[in-house]
C-alpha positions, -999 to 999 in steps of 0.1 A, spaced: 240 605 -273 249 580 -296 259 544 -282 297 535 -276 314 520 -307 319 483 -304 357 477 -300 373 464 -329 394 429 -327 426 423 -344 428 403 -378 443 371 -361 420 370 -334 387 379 -356 395 350 -378 399 327 -347 365 341 -333 379 349 -300 380 378 -274 407 403 -283 418 433 -259 435 453 -285 414 481 -281 425 482 -243 464 473 -244 468 484 -281 485 464 -308 500 436 -306 470 423 -286 478 399 -253 468 368 -276 490 377 -304 518 387 -278 512 353 -265 512 330 -294 543 353 -310 526 366 -339 531 402 -331 537 413 -367 499 400 -378 484 419 -351 467 445 -371 434 458 -362 405 447 -386 386 471 -409 352 482 -397 330 472 -427 291 476 -428 273 446 -441 245 451 -464 218 426 -461 198 423 -496 165 411 -496 158 380 -518 131 391 -546 99 375 -539 99 352 -571 132 334 -556 116 329 -523 92 302 -537 92 266 -529 111 238 -547 74 231 -564 74 266 -575 108 261 -592 96 228 -605 64 244 -619 84 271 -637 108 250 -654 79 227 -665 62 254 -681 95 265 -698 96 229 -711 61 227 -723 65 260 -743 96 248 -761 121 270 -742 153 256 -731 153 247 -693 185 242 -676 185 227 -643 203 254 -626 184 283 -645 163 295 -616 184 286 -587 197 316 -567 235 317 -561 252 331 -531 248 366 -545 210 365 -550 214 361 -586 200 332 -608 231 311 -617 240 309 -652 232 276 -671 258 249 -661 271 271 -630 273 252 -597 252 268 -570 275 253 -544 292 283 -526 325 293 -535 357 281 -521 359 311 -502 330 304 -480 338 264 -474 347 257 -439 381 254 -430 378 216 -426 373 214 -462 396 240 -477 427 230 -500 458 230 -482 479 242 -510 476 256 -544 490 225 -561 462 203 -548 436 229 -556 448 230 -593 449 191 -593 413 187 -580 399 215 -602 412 200 -634 400 165 -624 367 178 -617 367 195 -649 377 165 -666 350 144 -652 323 171 -655 329 172 -693 317 135 -695 292 138 -666 273 169 -679 239 173 -664 209 172 -690 182 196 -691 147 191 -682 134 179 -713 161 152 -709 148 141 -676 111 138 -690 124 119 -719 136 92 -693 106 97 -669 131 103 -638 114 136 -628 94 116 -600 116 113 -569 122 82 -551 108 80 -518 123 53 -493 126 44 -456 160 50 -440 151 37 -411 121 19 -396 102 22 -364 83 0 -347 58 8 -321 83 6 -292 102 35 -307 99 67 -287 91 89 -318 62 65 -328 49 66 -288 51 99 -288 32 107 -323 5 81 -308 2 103 -274 -3 135 -295 -28 120 -321 -5 126 -350 -5 103 -381 22 72 -373 51 75 -397 66 43 -405 102 53 -401 125 80 -413 116 86 -451 142 102 -473 129 117 -507 157 121 -536 159 157 -547 158 155 -587 170 191 -589 203 185 -573 228 212 -561 261 196 -574 273 205 -608 288 167 -614 288 132 -600 322 136 -586 311 169 -566 285 153 -551 304 120 -537 334 139 -528 312 164 -507 319 165 -472 354 149 -474 389 168 -466 413 178 -493 434 148 -483 409 124 -487 398 137 -520 432 139 -534 434 104 -523 402 95 -542 413 111 -575 448 95 -573 429 61 -572 408 71 -602 378 61 -587 357 83 -611 378 73 -640 347 61 -660 335 62 -692 298 62 -708 306 43 -739 325 15 -756 335 -14 -737 317 2 -704 285 5 -722 286 -31 -734 294 -42 -697 261 -25 -686 238 -41 -715 256 -77 -705 245 -73 -671 209 -60 -678 205 -87 -704 221 -119 -688 227 -109 -651 200 -88 -637 174 -120 -642 190 -136 -615 195 -106 -592 164 -85 -600 173 -57 -575 178 -31 -598 152 -5 -616 169 -14 -652 153 15 -668 162 42 -639 198 27 -641 199 28 -676 190 65 -679 213 72 -649 243 59 -667 237 77 -700 234 106 -683 265 102 -663 249 104 -628 247 65 -618 262 62 -584 299 51 -588 300 23 -563 267 7 -578 281 11 -613 314 -5 -601 293 -32 -586 273 -39 -617 304 -43 -639 321 -67 -616 292 -92 -621 292 -83 -657 327 -89 -665 325 -128 -667 297 -127 -692 318 -106 -718 342 -118 -746 382 -113 -739 385 -83 -765 359 -64 -745 381 -65 -713 412 -58 -736 393 -27 -748 390 -14 -718 427 -17 -710 429 -47 -689 448 -79 -693 423 -103 -677 390 -105 -661 405 -110 -626 426 -78 -632 394 -59 -638 377 -71 -612 403 -65 -587 406 -30 -600 366 -23 -598 362 -40 -566 391 -20 -550 374 12 -563 342 2 -549 356 -5 -515 372 28 -514 339 46 -522 323 28 -496 350 31 -469 351 70 -475 312 71 -472 309 86 -508 277 67 -513 249 84 -492 218 70 -504 207 39 -486 190 25 -512 221 26 -537 243 13 -509 221 -17 -504 220 -25 -541 257 -22 -541 261 -46 -510 240 -72 -524 258 -71 -560 292 -73 -542 280 -104 -522 262 -120 -547 288 -147 -555 317 -163 -534 348 -142 -542 384 -138 -527 392 -104 -538 392 -92 -504 400 -111 -470 386 -88 -448 355 -80 -470 345 -110 -486 312 -117 -502 300 -128 -467 309 -95 -452 289 -76 -483 258 -100 -478 255 -94 -441 257 -57 -446 232 -58 -470 209 -79 -447 214 -51 -419 206 -26 -443 175 -42 -457 166 -48 -420 170 -10 -410 152 2 -439 121 -22 -432 120 -38 -465 109 -68 -443 76 -51 -433 46 -43 -455 36 -12 -436 65 9 -453 45 7 -486 24 38 -476 57 56 -472 72 47 -505 64 55 -540 49 28 -562 80 21 -585 107 21 -554 84 -2 -532 81 -29 -563 121 -27 -562 122 -29 -524 101 -60 -526 122 -74 -554 154 -66 -529 137 -83 -498 128 -117 -516 162 -119 -534 178 -116 -500 156 -139 -483 158 -168 -511 196 -162 -512 198 -165 -474 176 -197 -473 198 -213 -503 231 -205 -486 224 -221 -456 211 -254 -475 243 -254 -498 266 -249 -467 280 -215 -472 263 -201 -441 255 -221 -410 225 -203 -400 195 -181 -413 197 -145 -408 164 -135 -417 136 -150 -399 102 -159 -415 78 -150 -388 96 -115 -386 84 -106 -421 51 -100 -436 63 -83 -468 38 -97 -497 50 -120 -524 57 -109 -560 35 -113 -584 36 -110 -624 12 -83 -623 35 -60 -599 69 -72 -612 75 -47 -640 91 -15 -637 71 18 -637 52 24 -669 59 60 -668 90 55 -689 88 61 -722 120 43 -734 120 5 -723 152 -9 -712 154 -47 -707 122 -53 -692 119 -93 -683 96 -115 -701 72 -139 -686 96 -165 -683 124 -145 -664 95 -127 -642 78 -163 -632 113 -177 -628 119 -154 -599 87 -158 -586 90 -195 -584 122 -194 -571 110 -176 -539 82 -198 -536 107 -228 -536 126 -208 -508 97 -209 -487 97 -247 -488 136 -245 -483 131 -227 -451 107 -252 -439 136 -277 -446 159 -259 -424 132 -254 -396 127 -290 -392 164 -296 -384 171 -267 -363 189 -273 -331 158 -263 -310 136 -286 -327 135 -321 -323 140 -347 -354 113 -347 -378 87 -370 -374 77 -393 -405 46 -373 -410 66 -339 -414 92 -355 -437 59 -368 -460 47 -332 -456 79 -317 -472 74 -342 -498 42 -335 -507 51 -295 -505 73 -303 -533 49 -324 -554 25 -296 -551 50 -268 -559 61 -289 -592 28 -297 -602 15 -262 -600 46 -246 -621 32 -228 -649 37 -243 -685 62 -218 -694 87 -232 -667 83 -269 -677 119 -286 -676 118 -300 -714 141 -276 -730 137 -268 -767 156 -249 -791 124 -224 -795 136 -207 -764 166 -181 -760 196 -191 -741 186 -166 -712 152 -182 -708 165 -218 -709 191 -207 -680 163 -196 -659 145 -229 -665 177 -249 -654 186 -231 -626 150 -233 -610 148 -270 -615 182 -281 -606 178 -258 -573 144 -277 -566 159 -311 -570 193 -304 -550 167 -289 -521 152 -324 -525 186 -341 -524 200 -324 -492 167 -329 -473 166 -366 -483 203 -369 -475 197 -355 -441 170 -375 -435 190 -409 -442 219 -395 -424 203 -388 -391 181 -421 -396 148 -405 -393 137 -428 -421 152 -458 -431 149 -484 -458 151 -485 -497 124 -459 -501 142 -429 -491 173 -442 -510 152 -446 -540 137 -414 -537 171 -397 -532 188 -415 -564 156 -404 -584 166 -368 -576 202 -369 -582 191 -385 -614 169 -359 -623 193 -331 -616 222 -348 -633 201 -352 -664 189 -318 -665 227 -304 -661 234 -329 -692 211 -315 -713 220 -279 -704 258 -287 -713 247 -303 -745 228 -268 -755 258 -246 -744 237 -227 -721 257 -234 -686 279 -200 -696 246 -180 -688 239 -196 -653 247 -175 -624 279 -187 -600 255 -192 -571 242 -226 -590 280 -236 -590 276 -243 -552 245 -267 -561 264 -285 -588 293 -290 -565 271 -303 -537 252 -326 -562 288 -340 -574 294 -345 -538 265 -367 -529 276 -386 -563 311 -394 -549 293 -407 -516 270 -428 -536 299 -442 -554 316 -450 -522 288 -471 -508 270 -485 -539 296 -513 -544 294 -522 -507 254 -519 -502 246 -534 -538 270 -557 -551 273 -558 -589 242 -536 -594 259 -509 -571 291 -513 -594 274 -506 -625 254 -475 -609 290 -465 -595 305 -466 -632 276 -444 -643 280 -416 -614 315 -419 -624 310 -409 -656 290 -378 -645 317 -366 -621 339 -361 -654 310 -338 -668 309 -317 -637 350 -315 -638 348 -301 -676 323 -275 -663 341 -265 -634 372 -262 -653 357 -240 -681 340 -219 -656 371 -210 -637 383 -191 -669 356 -166 -658 348 -169 -623 378 -177 -603 357 -189 -573 353 -221 -591 390 -229 -589 385 -247 -557 358 -272 -569 378 -282 -600 408 -287 -581 386 -311 -555 371 -331 -583 404 -333 -601 417 -347 -568 390 -373 -561 389 -384 -602 428 -386 -598 431 -365 -631 
């Protein structure tokens, strides 16, 4: 006796996946009658689903696919990224064909609402895909990008329940949730990857805002070159070789690319900006910032490391491009991501590949020294990264370089540029000691502690490599000279603020503290004047303007008090400092043409000088 046949549901109930009583009461069923859709209530046709087994050769792991492609490449055969991946029908995809399921299999919340929207999105996708083509495996090998990056998404301490359970079961302890990038992406284009997971309205809005309207040549390429040559030495948070190879292949993350372009815009000539179709630097910066913010708000960047690098670049200088999401917002977000990913712990090294760990160490130490100097310069009121909580080892010359597996070098920093960042990180530790001595919970520093700080600065300066000596010559290129200028002005300004704080809080009084303070001010001003003479101030990072403005403010204080406390000698000193202020004013007036954030300082000192 054959089993009873399963009752058939009507088409509307079958689509809604609800119980249907059409087999008992006939059509229309009770649900269709209740929803007033009797005309659509038609019994569904019974179809027999045929399950096809996947051939054994297609059930291999990702490693099998990789080995097959590598062997094809080694034999000189063309190997497409999608040539061996199975499609939804079980057959290998054709070269260039996406292995993402067709629109008919997409869930309802990702479906296109109308034919016009679908046509518009398809046209824009095809236009972007023509620019962002996926290279073959041989191109990946040429750039050395086959090694997937591994990084910790969420760091686990010993108090974490997952860690506790692993310890109780004698499992090897994992230091956190580890993410491994898949070099064999399942998306046909960059746009398809970043728009995945969004509904049709969000996708249409992003396409209307032209967030993926990016060119891979012309002025855009020159902007990337300017960043890697002039800016990345001060913000060494990017693997320049991987970034450049991704950019040339059209697979560079959009948010990260816009953050790079924003920082590079002030360094390029006006004709480059006009070649991109913008009337001014500010207009281009505003447009790029708006696109980066939209990509962030819609969650298009799902890679935590790329998101961290983007936030650092967007918060690397004071700006007013957005009142709600200014530089402090992005920097604080970068600090949050860095702590979440465990960049402050050396234990994550065993979970990360060597190249990515080198980049993560540079990211951590950049955040660390920027955090310290932001408080010293007055941009922040307190430190966010506590020294006692971190044990990430310091950066050395030997492990500063990017992975040597890349065959094509892209802007590998020279020795001076590496030493510059290493010594800047050492200086931030001394600056952290300075801040610790004046914390509210800490009593005023004693004379012995003040002398220890003075000795620490002298030891640091005496141990500087010969390549970083402050005597600038024409034998060095402008980028290397700018590194030396930034390093020494920062060190002198740390001393200036320490001795000024000592004098203001009357920890130590007398002419000795005034003499040391005046000497630090004169050294910093003399070095700045020399940089102006050599015309290398255009290569300094915008963050140094905060130190220069602070130095000018100290000079104004000295002018106001010199004539009172030192008589005729003080008046002569005030005249000299007054002349220095005009040099600072001229610098800020020139700098505000490229960095609008310098406008407030040019107005301030113009008012003080009554110009």
